[in-house]
C-alpha positions in Angstrom: 156.7 45.9 142.3 155.9 48.5 145.4 156.3 51.1 142.6 153.6 49.4 140.5 150.9 49.6 143.3 152.1 53.3 144.0 151.2 54.0 140.8 147.9 52.4 140.8 146.7 53.8 143.8 147.6 56.9 142.5 146.2 56.5 139.4 142.9 55.5 141.6 142.9 58.5 143.5 143.3 60.5 140.7 140.1 59.2 138.9 137.9 58.9 142.1 138.9 62.5 142.8 137.8 63.5 139.0 134.5 61.7 139.7 133.6 63.2 143.3 134.6 66.9 141.7 132.3 66.2 138.7 129.4 64.5 140.9 130.0 67.5 143.2 129.4 70.2 139.9 126.7 68.3 139.0 124.7 68.5 141.6 125.2 71.9 142.5 124.3 72.7 138.9 121.2 70.7 139.1 120.0 72.6 142.0 120.4 76.1 140.6 118.9 74.9 137.5 115.8 74.2 139.6 115.4 76.7 141.4 111.9 78.4 141.3 113.3 81.9 139.8 114.6 80.1 136.9 112.3 77.3 136.5 111.7 77.2 132.8 109.2 75.2 131.0 108.1 74.2 127.3 106.1 77.7 126.1 103.3 75.8 124.8 102.4 72.3 126.4 99.4 70.8 125.3 96.9 70.7 122.4 96.9 73.0 120.0 93.6 73.3 118.5 91.3 73.7 121.4 88.1 75.4 120.0 88.3 77.8 123.2 91.6 79.3 122.2 90.9 79.5 119.1 87.5 81.2 119.5 89.3 83.4 122.2 92.5 84.8 119.5 89.5 85.6 117.2 87.7 87.7 119.1 91.1 89.3 120.2 91.6 90.1 116.5 88.4 91.6 115.8 88.6 93.6 119.1 92.2 94.9 117.5 90.9 95.7 114.3 88.2 97.7 115.8 90.1 99.6 118.3 92.8 101.9 115.4 93.8 104.3 118.2 94.5 101.8 121.0 96.8 99.6 118.7 98.7 102.0 116.9 101.2 99.5 115.3 103.0 101.8 113.3 104.1 105.1 112.7 104.1 107.0 109.6 107.9 108.2 108.3 108.4 111.9 108.7 109.6 114.0 105.9 113.1 113.9 107.3 113.0 110.6 107.0 111.9 110.2 103.9 114.3 112.6 102.8 117.0 110.3 104.5 116.1 107.1 103.5 114.1 107.6 100.3 116.0 110.6 98.6 119.1 110.0 100.0 119.1 106.1 100.6 120.8 106.3 104.3 123.9 107.3 103.1 123.9 110.2 104.4 123.9 112.1 107.9 121.7 115.3 108.3 122.2 117.8 110.7 118.8 119.5 111.4 118.2 122.2 114.3 114.0 123.4 114.7 113.4 120.8 112.2 115.1 122.8 109.4 118.4 120.9 107.4 121.4 122.3 107.7 124.1 120.2 106.7 124.2 116.4 104.8 127.4 114.6 105.1 128.2 111.2 103.2 128.5 108.7 105.9 132.2 106.8 105.7 132.7 104.2 103.7 129.2 104.6 101.5 129.2 105.3 98.1 127.7 109.0 97.1 124.8 108.9 95.3 124.1 111.1 91.8 121.1 113.5 92.8 119.2 115.9 90.7 119.0 119.5 91.9 115.8 120.2 90.6 114.2 116.9 91.6 115.6 117.1 95.3 114.5 120.9 96.2 111.5 120.1 94.3 109.9 117.0 96.2 112.0 117.9 99.7 111.6 122.3 99.8 110.0 121.8 103.2 112.9 120.8 105.6 115.1 123.2 104.2 116.3 126.0 106.5 113.8 128.8 106.0 111.6 126.6 104.1 107.9 128.7 105.5 109.2 131.3 102.8 110.7 129.1 100.1 109.0 128.1 97.5 111.1 125.3 95.6 112.5 128.2 93.3 116.2 128.6 93.3 118.7 130.3 91.1 122.3 128.8 90.3 124.6 131.5 91.3 127.6 129.0 90.9 128.0 126.2 89.2 131.2 123.7 88.4 131.7 120.0 88.1 132.5 119.9 91.9 130.6 122.9 94.0 127.2 124.4 92.7 126.2 127.2 94.9 122.2 127.9 95.1 120.3 130.6 95.9 116.7 129.8 97.6 114.0 132.3 96.6 110.2 132.9 98.1 107.6 133.9 96.4 108.2 137.2 95.6 111.9 136.2 94.1 113.9 137.7 97.2 116.9 135.4 98.2 116.2 134.0 101.4 119.2 131.7 101.9 121.8 129.7 100.2 122.7 126.0 99.9 125.6 124.9 98.7 126.3 120.9 96.9 129.7 119.8 97.2 130.0 116.4 94.5 132.8 114.4 94.1 134.7 113.8 90.3 132.0 111.8 89.2 129.4 114.3 89.9 128.2 112.4 93.4 127.0 114.8 95.8 129.4 114.4 99.1 127.4 117.3 100.9 124.8 119.7 101.0 125.2 122.9 103.3 122.4 125.8 103.7 123.0 128.5 104.8 
């Protein structure tokens, strides 16, 4: 009989201890949550369609629409951004120095694109190295399935740089290097 009382008393002490510890933890966290630094309330509590609020929102919208210089919401993409994300679909990384393209390389685990050399140079010639004198004209010096070497020319027909386009076995561009 003595063992039954001892087991019951032990069980009662364990349950009482668990309840007291739980109560202590809950009170400690409740005082932490109610402190002024962490006081959080519902963001919008009250009438939603008050005439004063609607009028204020309309006046704000009018002033924002008039002041276009102060409220610039976006920025036009640069030529580099258009080239990387429109022509190259964001699948390539590029190295630029002083705003001029030096090298384009396929990003790991991306599928390469089939790019037509004529269109690429015609539409994006201004970002190539030496572009101030480059007039969209070029001459293929050597070309095979894997490598295409181009000579970039100015208005007089003088060579101003070289571009090497490397392709995979399916004719997709893996890298472009401008010298």
